[in-house]
Each structure stands twice: as C-alpha cells, then as structure tokens.
C-alpha positions in Angstrom: -30.3 24.8 -26.6 -31.0 23.5 -30.3 -30.2 25.5 -33.0 -32.7 25.8 -36.0 -31.0 26.7 -39.4 -33.6 28.4 -41.8 -33.0 27.5 -45.7 -35.2 29.9 -47.9 -34.5 29.2 -51.5 -35.3 32.0 -53.9 -35.4 32.9 -57.3 -36.7 36.4 -57.8 -39.0 36.5 -54.8 -38.3 39.7 -53.6 -42.1 40.2 -53.3 -42.4 36.8 -51.2 -38.9 36.6 -49.4 -39.3 40.2 -47.5 -42.6 39.2 -45.9 -41.6 35.5 -45.3 -38.3 36.7 -43.3 -40.4 39.6 -41.6 -42.5 36.7 -40.4 -39.7 34.4 -39.3 -38.0 37.6 -37.1 -41.6 38.6 -35.3 -43.1 34.8 -34.5 -39.9 33.0 -33.6 -38.6 32.5 -30.3 -36.1 29.6 -30.5 -32.8 29.8 -31.4 -32.8 30.0 -35.2 -30.4 31.2 -38.5 -31.1 32.4 -41.5 -29.8 31.2 -44.8 -31.2 32.5 -48.2 -30.1 30.7 -51.2 -30.6 33.0 -54.0 -30.5 31.0 -57.7 -29.5 34.4 -59.8 -32.1 37.1 -58.7 -32.1 40.5 -60.4 -35.1 42.1 -58.3 -33.6 43.2 -55.5 -33.6 40.2 -53.3 -29.9 40.3 -53.0 -29.8 43.9 -51.5 -32.9 42.9 -49.3 -30.5 40.2 -47.5 -27.5 42.2 -47.1 -29.0 44.5 -45.9 -30.8 42.3 -43.3 -27.6 40.3 -42.6 -29.0 37.3 -43.3 -26.4 34.6 -44.2 -26.9 34.7 -48.0 -25.4 32.3 -50.7 -25.5 34.4 -54.2 -25.6 31.8 -57.0 -25.0 33.0 -60.7 -27.8 31.2 -62.5 -30.8 29.3 -61.4 -29.6 26.0 -60.3 -33.1 24.7 -59.2 -34.6 24.3 -56.1 -32.6 20.9 -54.6 -29.5 22.4 -55.8 -30.6 25.8 -53.7 -31.4 23.8 -50.8 -28.1 21.2 -50.9 -26.3 24.6 -51.1 -28.2 25.6 -47.8 -27.8 22.5 -46.0 -23.7 22.4 -46.4 -23.8 26.0 -44.9 -25.9 25.4 -42.1 -24.6 24.7 -38.5 -28.2 23.7 -36.9 -28.8 20.9 -34.8 -32.2 21.0 -37.1 -32.4 21.7 -40.2 -35.5 23.4 -41.9 -36.3 23.9 -45.4 -38.8 26.9 -45.8 -40.9 28.2 -49.2 -40.4 32.2 -49.9 -44.3 31.8 -50.3 -45.1 31.2 -47.0 -45.8 33.3 -43.9 -44.8 31.9 -40.0 -47.2 32.2 -37.2 -47.3 32.6 -33.7 -45.3 29.3 -31.8 -44.8 27.9 -35.4 -41.4 26.9 -34.7 -41.5 25.8 -31.0 -44.4 23.3 -32.1 -42.8 21.8 -34.7 -39.1 21.4 -32.9 -41.6 19.7 -30.0 -42.9 17.1 -32.3 -39.3 16.6 -34.0 -38.0 15.8 -30.7 -40.6 14.1 -28.6 -39.3 10.2 -30.1 -35.4 9.2 -31.2 -37.2 8.0 -34.4 -38.9 10.9 -36.1 -37.1 12.4 -38.8 -39.0 15.1 -40.6 -42.0 17.1 -39.4 -44.0 19.8 -41.4 -47.2 21.8 -40.5 -50.6 22.2 -41.8 -51.2 25.0 -44.1 -54.4 26.3 -46.1 -52.4 25.1 -49.5 -50.7 21.8 -50.3 -51.4 18.2 -51.3 -52.2 15.5 -48.9 -52.8 15.3 -45.6 -51.1 18.9 -44.5 -53.6 21.0 -45.9 -56.7 22.1 -43.4 -60.4 21.2 -44.5 -61.6 24.5 -43.5 -61.4 27.9 -45.7 -58.5 30.3 -44.9 -59.4 33.3 -43.2 -56.3 35.2 -41.2 -53.3 34.6 -40.1 -54.4 35.5 -36.7 -57.9 33.4 -36.8 -55.5 30.3 -38.4 -53.0 30.8 -35.0 -55.5 31.0 -32.8 -57.6 28.4 -33.6 -54.4 26.0 -34.3 -51.8 26.8 -33.1 -51.8 26.0 -29.2 -49.3 23.3 -28.2 -51.1 20.1 -28.2 -49.5 16.8 -28.6 -52.6 15.3 -29.5 -52.8 17.2 -33.1 -49.6 15.3 -34.3 -50.0 12.4 -36.5 -47.6 10.4 -39.1 -48.3 10.3 -42.7 -45.1 8.8 -45.2 -44.8 12.1 -47.2 -44.1 15.6 -45.7 -44.2 18.1 -48.3 -41.3 20.2 -48.7 -43.1 23.7 -48.5 -41.6 23.7 -44.9 -39.7 20.5 -44.0 -38.0 20.3 -40.7 -35.4 17.6 -40.1 -33.0 16.6 -37.5 -29.0 16.6 -38.5 -28.7 13.0 -37.8 -31.4 12.2 -40.3 -29.2 14.5 -43.6 -26.0 12.5 -42.2 -27.8 9.0 -42.8 -29.6 9.8 -45.8 -27.4 12.9 -47.6 -28.9 15.1 -49.5 -31.6 16.1 -51.6 -31.1 14.3 -55.2 -30.6 17.1 -57.7 -31.9 14.6 -60.3 -35.1 15.8 -59.4 -34.3 19.6 -60.6 -35.1 22.3 -61.1 -37.8 21.0 -58.5 -40.8 18.3 -58.0 -40.4 14.9 -56.5 -37.5 15.7 -54.1 -39.4 16.4 -51.3 -41.3 12.9 -52.2 -38.0 11.3 -52.6 -36.2 12.2 -49.4 -39.3 11.3 -47.2 -39.1 7.5 -48.7 -35.5 7.4 -48.1 -35.9 8.4 -44.3 -38.6 5.8 -44.3 -36.1 3.1 -45.4 -33.9 4.5 -42.6 -36.4 3.8 -40.2 -37.6 7.1 -39.5 -41.3 8.1 -38.8 -42.4 11.4 -40.8 -44.9 13.8 -38.6 -47.4 16.0 -39.4 -47.4 19.0 -36.4 -51.0 19.6 -36.4 -50.3 22.3 -33.8 -48.1 24.3 -36.0 -50.0 26.2 -39.2 -48.2 28.2 -41.8 -49.7 30.3 -44.4 -48.8 28.9 -48.4 -49.3 31.5 -51.0 -48.6 28.4 -53.2 -49.1 28.6 -57.4 -46.1 30.5 -57.9 -44.3 27.9 -60.0 -47.7 27.7 -62.3 -47.8 31.5 -63.0 -44.2 31.2 -63.7 -43.8 28.6 -65.9 -47.0 27.8 -66.8 -49.2 24.7 -66.1 -48.2 22.6 -69.1 -44.4 23.3 -68.3 -45.2 22.2 -64.5 -47.3 19.5 -65.8 -44.6 18.0 -68.3 -41.9 18.5 -65.4 -44.0 16.7 -63.0 -44.4 13.8 -65.3 -41.0 13.5 -66.1 -40.2 13.5 -61.9 -42.2 11.0 -61.1 -41.1 9.0 -63.6 -37.4 9.3 -62.5 -38.9 8.5 -58.8 -40.4 5.3 -60.2 -37.0 4.5 -62.0 -35.4 4.8 -58.7 -37.3 3.2 -56.0 -40.2 1.0 -58.5 -43.1 2.9 -56.7 -45.1 5.7 -57.8 -44.9 8.5 -55.2 -48.9 9.4 -55.5 -48.9 6.1 -53.8 -48.7 8.5 -50.3 -50.2 11.0 -50.5 
C-alpha cells in the first residue's frame, strides 16, 4: 500500500500541534508517517514530538514556512506527500478520500479538502457546526463531489512524489510564507498536472494565527511583497486563480 508522508511545519504552536496530531492518529487508516519540522520553538513542541516518537526536524531558528516544508519533503519517504498546517483537525475518511481522488487519474497532481476557513473554492458555504456533523455531511466517499480548480490552498496540500520530482521543492523566495502554495500550483499546472478539490474530505482549519502573531498590517505588507514577487516571476497576479 502507498505511504503518505504528512509534513507539519510548526513554530511555538504546541496548543495547535497536539490536537492536530491526535486527530491524525484517530482518523487516519491509510499508511502514513508524521514529520514535524520545528522552526525553533521554545513552548514544549519539541518535547511533545519526542514523547510521541514522531519524526522531527528541529531547526535552531524560524526559517519560515516554505523552508520548513522543504526540510520535511527532503526527509519524507512516502509515495504521496502532504503539507499540513498545525492548526487543522482531521476527520474520518479524510486521507482515504483525498488519496482516492489523487490517484483516480495519472494527470492529477495536487488535491485539497474542503474546509471552514480558506480563501477560494475550498471554503464551504454553510457555517461550521461541529467536527462530527461536518464529517457526517461531507466525508462519505463520493467522487461526484470532486472538482477541478486552478489553485489549492496550502493548509492541506496532498501531491504525488512524481509531481515533486518534476516541479521541485517550494520556492523559498516567498519566505516566511504566503503565496508559495499559489506558486507551486502554477508550476504543477505548467507541467500538465490537474488540481482537484476532494469535496468528500472536510477538515477543520482554525486559521487566522498569522494575523494574531504578526498583526494585520505586517501580513498585508508580506502579502503585497509576495504578490509582487509572483508577478515578477510569472507575469500574472496570483489572485487571478482564486
């Protein structure tokens, strides 16, 4: 059976990381490994990972999200690779249904779930109620809920190793974060891969953590800078694909 490497970047996020990992352990039946890439945390995250015997890359300083993803991707041994935000909670059938979508066609390269908190077409329209209710509503296997998109949000980003072999790693010019997922999606599409939303896989995303840590002004400035870098690289604005 295929192995999925679940890569979770983390920076002082123990209050999110612990329930995220616990939800993976409870709700994941497909073979997987968890790799936590820690960006210099001092909040007990490293000790937690060691206690749980998770694969751990402990970086001395905060290298940013794209670099953390790349460290994890280099360590990963899975046939499929999944970048996961630490402020997510997984639900029953989540990975099984996403993998079914990913491997349903040779030209599908990246798959994302639906969620309560995201920009673009992955955000559900109805209000979030509870994990159990949302899973009951969404997570029964149903290929009719899959649809092609131009962009997958990086909060839960599942792709084939074949894609990484052709496209490469995350572009670290977008560090400390934002727009690196748009860039990766664009590169995948240029290589002929399709991107799909698995509408039969709901995961919970708390979201907003960056705004709280950095402040809205700082985040807006970072977005503006990285939008400009994307435009300089590709000649198109990333919001074109939302």
